[in-house]
N, C-alpha and C positions, 0 to 999 in steps of 0.2 A: 833476478837479473839486475846487474849493476848499470843503472842508466848513466852514471857519471863517466863510465868507461867508454861510452860510445863517442866516436869522433864525429865532429860536424861534417856534414856532406860538403864536398868541394863544389865551389861555384861552377856552373857550366862554362866550358871554354867557348870563346867566341868563334863562331863559324866563319867560313870564308866570306869575304865581302861580295855582295850581290853584283852582278855584271853592270847594272846601271850605276852603282856607286863608283866602280872602277872607271866607267866611262866619264862620270862627272869629274873624278879626280884628274883624269887625263885631259878633260876638256879645257882646263885652265892653262895647259901648256901646248895646245894645238897651235900650229903656225898661223891659222886664221885669227885666233884670239890675240896672239902677240902682235900681229899686224894691225888689227883694229885698235888695240890698246895704244900702240905707238902712234897711230894716226890721230886718235882722239886726244892723246896727251900733247902731241905736236900742234894740233889745231888750237888748243887752249893756250899753249905757250906762244904761238904765233900772234894771237890776238893781243896778249900782254906786250909782246915786243913791238907790235905795230903801234899800240897806244903810246908806249914809251918813246918810240921814234918820232911820232907826231908831236908829242909834248916837247921833246928836245929840240926839234926843228923850230917850232913856234917860239920857244923860249929864247933860243939863240938869235933868231932874226929880230924878234921883238926887242931884245936887249940892245942890239945895235941901233935901233931907231930911238928908243926911249933915252938912251945915253946922250943923244944929240938933240933931244927935244928941249927947247927953251921955255916951253909952257908946261903947265901942270897936265899930265897925260890924262888924269881922271876927272878933272873939273873944267878944263878949258873948252870953250865953244868954238875955237878956231880949228881949221883944218888946212894948213899950208905947209906940208912937209918939204916943199921945194924952195921955200923962202930962205932968206938970209937974215937972221938965223931961222932954222925950221921951227915952226910952232904948230902943234896939233894936239887934239884931245878927243876923248870919247864921250863926253857928257851928253851931247845931243844924240849920238848913236845909241848909247845905253838907254836913255829916256825913251826914244822912239821904239826901240826893240821891246822893252818891257811893257810899255803902255799898249802898243798894238797887240802884243801877245795876250795881255790880260783882257783886253776887249774881246779878242777872239775866244778866249776860254769862257768868259762870262756868258757869251751868246751861245757857244757851241755845246758846252757840257750839259746844261739842262735840256736842250732840244735833243741831243744825242741819247741821253738816258730815257727821255720820253719816247723816242722812236723805238729804242731797244725794248722797252716795256710793252709798247703797243704790238710789236712783232711777236714777242714771246708769250704775252698773257691776254691780249685783247683781240687781236685781229684773227679772223678765220685763217686756216692753214694756207689756203690758196692766195689770199690777199697778203698775208705775212710773207710768203715766199716771193711774191711780186715786188713788194716794197724792199725786201732784203736784196733782191737782184738789182734794183735801181740804185740802192746805196753802194753796192759793190761796183757798179759802173762809175759812180762818182769818184770812188777811190782810184780808179784807173785813169782818170782824166789828167793829162800832163799839166804841169804848172804854167807853161806858156799859154795854154788854152784858157786857163783861169785868168791869167793876166790880160789877154786880149778881151775876154768877156768883161772883165772889170773896167778896162779903159774905155771900151766902146759902148757898153750897155749900162754898167752900174754907175759910173761917175756921172753921166748926164742925167740920170734919173734920181739922184740923191738930193736934188734941190728941195723937193717937197718935204722930205724928212728933216733936212737941215732947217728949213723955215719953221717947221712945227717945233723943233727943239729950241730954236731961238725965241719963238713966241712964248713958250710956256716955261722953259728952263734957262733962258738966256740970262736971267738975273743972277744965276750962280757963277757966271763967268766961264764955267767949263764948257757950256754949250752955246756960248755967244757966237753969232755969225754975222759978218759984215758983207756977205756976198762973195762972189768969186767961184772958181771951179772947186768941186768937192774932192780935191786930191789931198786929203788930210789923213791923219792917223786913224780917225774913226772909220773912214771908208776902207782903209787897209785892214783894220780889225775885222770889219764885216766880211771882207773877202777872205781873210785867213780863217774866219769861223766856218765859211762854206767849205774850205779846203780840208780842215781837220775834222769836220763833222763825220765823214764816212769812217775815219779811223776809230774815233771814240765809239761810234755806234756799233761797228762790227765787233769790237772787243767786248763791249758791254753786253751785246746780244748773246755772244757765246757764254759769257759768265752767267747771265741770268738763266740760260738753258740748263746749267749744271745744278741749279737749286734742287735739293732732294724733294721728290714729289710728296713724301710723307710729311714734310714740314708744312707744305701748303694744305694738304688734306687735313692735317691736325688742326690748323687754324680755322679752316672752313667748318670742321666738325664742332668747334667751340662757338660757332655763330659769327665769325668774323666776316666782314664784307670784303669785296675784291680789293679795295684800296687798303684795308687793314691787313690783308694777307701780304700785299706787296710791301707795306711799310714795316711789318713785323718779321716777315720771313725772307722775302726776296732781296730787299735793299741791304739789310745787315749781312746776308750771305755774300752778296756781290760787291760790297763796299770796296774791298781791296782791289778787285778787278776793275772797278770803275776808276779808282785812283790810278792804276797802271795805265788804263786807256787814256786818261786825261794827261798823264805825263808824256805818253807817246805823241798825243796831239800837240802838247806844248812844245816838245822838241821840234816838231815839224814847223810850228809857227815861228819859233825863234830863228830857225835857219832858212826860212823861205826867202828866195832871192828874186827870181824873174817876175813873179806876179806882183811883188811889192814895187820893184823898179818900174814897172809899166803903169802903175796906178799913182804912186806917191810923187809929189812935186818936191824934190829934195832941197833943203836949205839948212844951214847950220845955225839954227836958232830954236829956242824952246818957247812955245806959246802956251798960255794958260788955258786956251780954248782948244778942245779936241776937233773943232770944226774948221780951224784955220789951216790953209794949205801950208805945207812945209814939214820940216823934220827929216828924219832919216833913221835907218836901221843899219846894223853891222853888215848883214849880208848884202843889202842893197848898195851900200857905199863901196864895198869891196868889188862887187860885180861891175859897177858903173865906172870905176876909176882904175882898176888894176891894169888893163891893157895899155893905157896911156901914161902910166906912172913911171917915174924914174926909179933907180935902185933904192934911193931913200924913200920915195913914195911907196914902193912895194913893201919895204920894211915896216913903214908906218901902218899900212893896211894889214900886214901880217900880225902886227902888235894888236890891232883891234880884233883880228880873228882869234888871237889867243884869249882875249877877254871873253869872247863868245864861247870858245871852247870850255873855259872854266865855268861859265854860267850854266852851260849844258850839263857838265859833270855834277855841279851842285844840285841842279834840278833832279837829275836821275838819282843822286845819292839821297836826297830828301824823300823822293818817292819810295826808295827801297826801305828807308827807316820807317816810314808810315805803314808800309805793307807789312814789315816785320812785326810791328806792334799790334797789327790786327790780323795776324796769320790764323787766328782761331776761326775766322770767317771764310777761309779759303776752301775751295772745293776739295782739296786733298785731305783736309781734316774733318770733312763732314761725315 
């Protein structure tokens, strides 16, 4: 028998597509999918257009004011846009906004991470649920209520803390206190810390709950203590989430208006001591002066708002870069 004469068997012809395959192919062209795709795409485009419109409005109105400003807009301590000639600057506002927000972050972030770890890894389930519920309630309190509490309760009771700081740290100049009401950037920072604490705690808590159980069990099996488990397994996994939560809290602190306006005693000067009354923030200055401002004054306030807008964008961009560099710790990659 001649083997070479045999023809190779023809490959089997593909059969008809299964009904589910046809349905999947048709699913991409169904009216509901097209509508949903258009709605989703339109929503994304709308956000970009809205941001561009806000940026264009702020830039246009700010350019009108800055072109008439006879002082240095970035370094001047004056705020007199209705003068002849108009002179105004954002040095005091930028300093107050950044300092009060940094104080709030220094206080709120460690406490928030500690509360989140307590709820997820230390507290009994019933106690953890109760604490989490209280934190959720704090997040729902309006800013004006925080402001009233800060002006009526917090400010009068800060004298003891201010006196202690002056006695032991007054030699630094940063915590020197000469008496007077505690309507300073330090008080504002403490109040802002209370306001952003629920935001950071809630996000951090949800991130810590996503830590793979096998990571913790493996560390415990190797003889690690509870703290070593948290340090080696939980915190590295949730670091990017904590950073995201902190940036959300920072954004809230940078733009807070009513609570700051009710607690701070505004003045356009910069003091070396955090305990001296005075200072100002972008949001507080805009809220307190916009209704009574002239057209030129409104343009000047909008120019300061543009700077706050840029600062917020830079903060969010920096957070995204940090998270992108540490994406190996995200829950999606676990």
